[in-house]
C-alpha positions as CSV (number, residue, x, y, z in Angstrom):
1,M,1.6,-108.1,8.1
2,E,0.5,-105.6,10.7
3,T,0.3,-102.0,9.8
4,R,-0.2,-98.7,11.6
5,I,-1.6,-95.3,10.7
6,A,0.9,-92.5,11.1
7,A,1.2,-88.8,10.2
8,V,4.6,-87.5,9.3
9,S,5.0,-83.7,9.6
10,I,7.9,-82.3,7.5
11,I,9.3,-78.8,7.5
12,V,11.7,-77.9,4.6
13,E,13.8,-74.9,5.2
14,N,15.8,-75.0,2.0
15,P,14.3,-75.6,-1.5
16,D,17.5,-77.4,-2.5
17,S,16.3,-80.4,-0.4
18,V,13.0,-80.8,-2.1
19,E,14.1,-83.0,-4.9
20,K,15.8,-85.5,-2.6
21,L,12.7,-85.4,-0.3
22,N,10.3,-86.1,-3.2
23,N,12.5,-89.0,-4.4
24,I,12.3,-90.6,-0.9
25,L,8.5,-90.1,-0.7
26,H,8.2,-91.7,-4.2
27,D,10.1,-94.8,-2.9
28,Y,7.5,-95.1,-0.1
29,G,4.5,-94.2,-2.3
30,K,2.7,-97.5,-1.8
31,Y,2.3,-96.8,1.9
32,I,1.2,-93.2,1.6
33,I,-2.5,-92.6,1.9
34,G,-2.3,-88.8,1.4
35,R,0.0,-85.9,1.1
36,M,-0.6,-82.2,1.7
37,G,2.0,-79.5,1.0
38,I,1.8,-75.9,2.0
39,P,4.4,-73.3,0.8
40,Y,4.8,-70.5,3.3
41,H,6.4,-67.8,1.1
42,K,6.7,-65.3,3.9
43,R,9.2,-67.5,5.7
44,N,10.6,-69.3,2.6
45,I,9.7,-72.7,3.9
46,A,7.4,-75.6,3.0
47,I,5.3,-77.6,5.4
48,I,4.3,-81.1,4.2
49,S,2.0,-83.6,5.9
50,I,2.1,-87.3,5.0
51,V,-0.4,-89.9,6.2
52,M,0.7,-93.5,6.0
53,D,-0.6,-97.0,6.6
54,A,2.5,-99.1,6.9
55,P,4.5,-101.5,9.1
56,N,6.2,-99.8,12.0
57,D,9.7,-100.4,10.6
58,V,8.7,-98.8,7.2
59,I,7.3,-95.7,9.0
60,S,10.5,-95.4,11.1
61,A,12.7,-95.8,8.1
62,L,11.0,-93.1,6.1
63,S,11.0,-90.7,9.0
64,G,14.7,-91.4,9.6
65,K,15.7,-90.8,6.0
66,L,13.8,-87.6,5.9
67,G,15.4,-86.4,9.1
68,M,18.8,-87.0,7.6
69,L,18.2,-84.5,4.8
70,P,19.9,-81.1,5.2
71,D,17.5,-78.4,6.4
72,V,14.6,-80.9,6.8
73,T,12.8,-81.7,10.0
74,A,10.5,-84.6,10.3
75,K,8.3,-85.8,13.2
76,T,6.0,-88.8,13.3
77,V,2.8,-89.3,15.3
78,Y,1.2,-92.7,15.5
79,S,-2.5,-93.6,15.8
80,K,-3.6,-95.4,18.9
81,L,-5.7,-97.7,16.8
82,F,-4.9,-101.4,17.0
83,P,-2.7,-102.5,14.1
84,L,-4.6,-104.0,11.2
85,D,-3.5,-107.5,10.2
86,E,-4.3,-107.6,6.5
87,T,-3.8,-111.4,6.3
88,K,-6.8,-111.9,8.6
89,G,-9.2,-109.5,6.8
90,M,-12.0,-107.5,8.5
91,S,-14.3,-109.4,10.9
C-alpha cells in the first residue's frame, strides 16, 4: 500500500471541540508519526500539528473529519517525496 507524508495543521477556537478532536485523532493513531500542541492562552485557542505517514485517502478522511468539527480549522500539506510502497521494501 502506498503511503505519503503529510502535515496537518489544526486551529481549535473553542475548547468544547477538543474532546471530539482527540477522539478522531485516536482513531487514526496508527498513521500518526508525531503530534505537537501549543495552547495560546492570550487568544484562547490551541494550535496542533500532526505528522502522518498514511495512504492518501486516509489523510483526506482525517482532514475532512477535523474540518467538520465546530470551531476547528484543518489544512493539510503533502510532501513531494515519492510514495513508499511498503510491500516492496527499501532497495
